[in-house]
C-alpha positions, -999 to 999 in steps of 0.1 A, spaced: 295 -319 727 311 -291 748 282 -268 738 256 -293 752 273 -296 783 274 -259 788 239 -257 783 234 -284 810 252 -265 835 230 -233 830 201 -226 849 166 -239 829 151 -207 825 181 -192 811 186 -221 786 150 -219 775 157 -180 768 191 -186 753 178 -213 731 146 -194 719 169 -164 711 195 -186 693 163 -201 673 150 -168 663 184 -157 650 189 -188 630 152 -182 614 160 -145 608 193 -157 591 176 -183 571 150 -160 558 177 -134 548 197 -160 530 166 -170 509 159 -134 502 197 -130 490 195 -160 471 165 -147 452 179 -113 445 209 -127 433 190 -153 409 168 -125 397 200 -102 394 214 -128 371 180 -133 352 172 -165 365 139 -171 378 133 -192 407 99 -207 414 94 -185 446 99 -154 422 75 -172 398 48 -179 426 50 -144 437 46 -129 401 17 -152 395 1 -140 428 6 -101 420 -8 -108 387 -40 -127 404 -42 -98 429 -41 -74 400 -67 -92 381 -91 -94 414 -86 -56 421 -95 -49 384 -127 -69 386 -135 -55 420 -132 -18 404 -154 -31 375 -182 -43 398 -178 -14 419 -186 8 389 -214 -18 380 -231 -10 416 -230 26 413 -246 23 377 -273 1 391 -278 25 420 -280 52 396 -305 34 372 -327 24 405 -327 60 418 -341 71 382 -364 44 382 -376 54 418 -379 91 407 -400 80 379 -424 60 400 -426 87 426 -436 113 398 -463 87 383 -480 85 418 -477 122 423 -496 127 392 -523 100 397 -526 111 434 -530 149 425 -558 139 396 -574 118 423 -572 144 448 -561 118 475 -539 91 484 -555 54 483 -552 39 514 -536 8 503 -508 26 485 -499 49 512 -473 25 528 -461 18 493 -452 54 485 -436 64 517 -416 31 512 -408 43 476 -398 77 490 -374 61 517 -354 40 495 -351 69 469 -337 92 496 -313 61 509 -297 56 474 -290 94 472 -325 107 456 -325 145 447 -349 172 461 -374 169 433 -387 136 443 -388 151 478 -409 181 471 -435 159 451 -436 133 479 -440 162 507 -467 178 485 -486 148 481 -485 140 518 -493 175 531 -520 185 508 -537 150 501 -560 131 524 -557 92 527 -587 77 517 -600 44 509 -599 39 469 -633 42 456 
């Protein structure tokens, strides 16, 4: 009761600040007591619910991380596969256009799009050379 009387006599801003600081101290102390209890239980070989929960969460995080790594590998493989497919399509179109002697008007935008996407996913210079050769040397005409 004396403590309450003391707080009643102190100015209000100081009372609030003091109370707030005391509460932070109590919260910090409780957190440290809980951590110490967990450490002691773990040291004695007794597993608490908190430790079990933390271990389960750690295992879940590890599993999710492994799955994300596998997904990243799969995405890399799919990008590689798409790059090969796009390279093949550019090569096919290159041969067809050279045989025809022109680029069909209705296929020009598709050919440019193929090349653009091919470059965006890391296509090499071979596809670039074939694309540039077609664009520079062959006229664009309506298909006969």
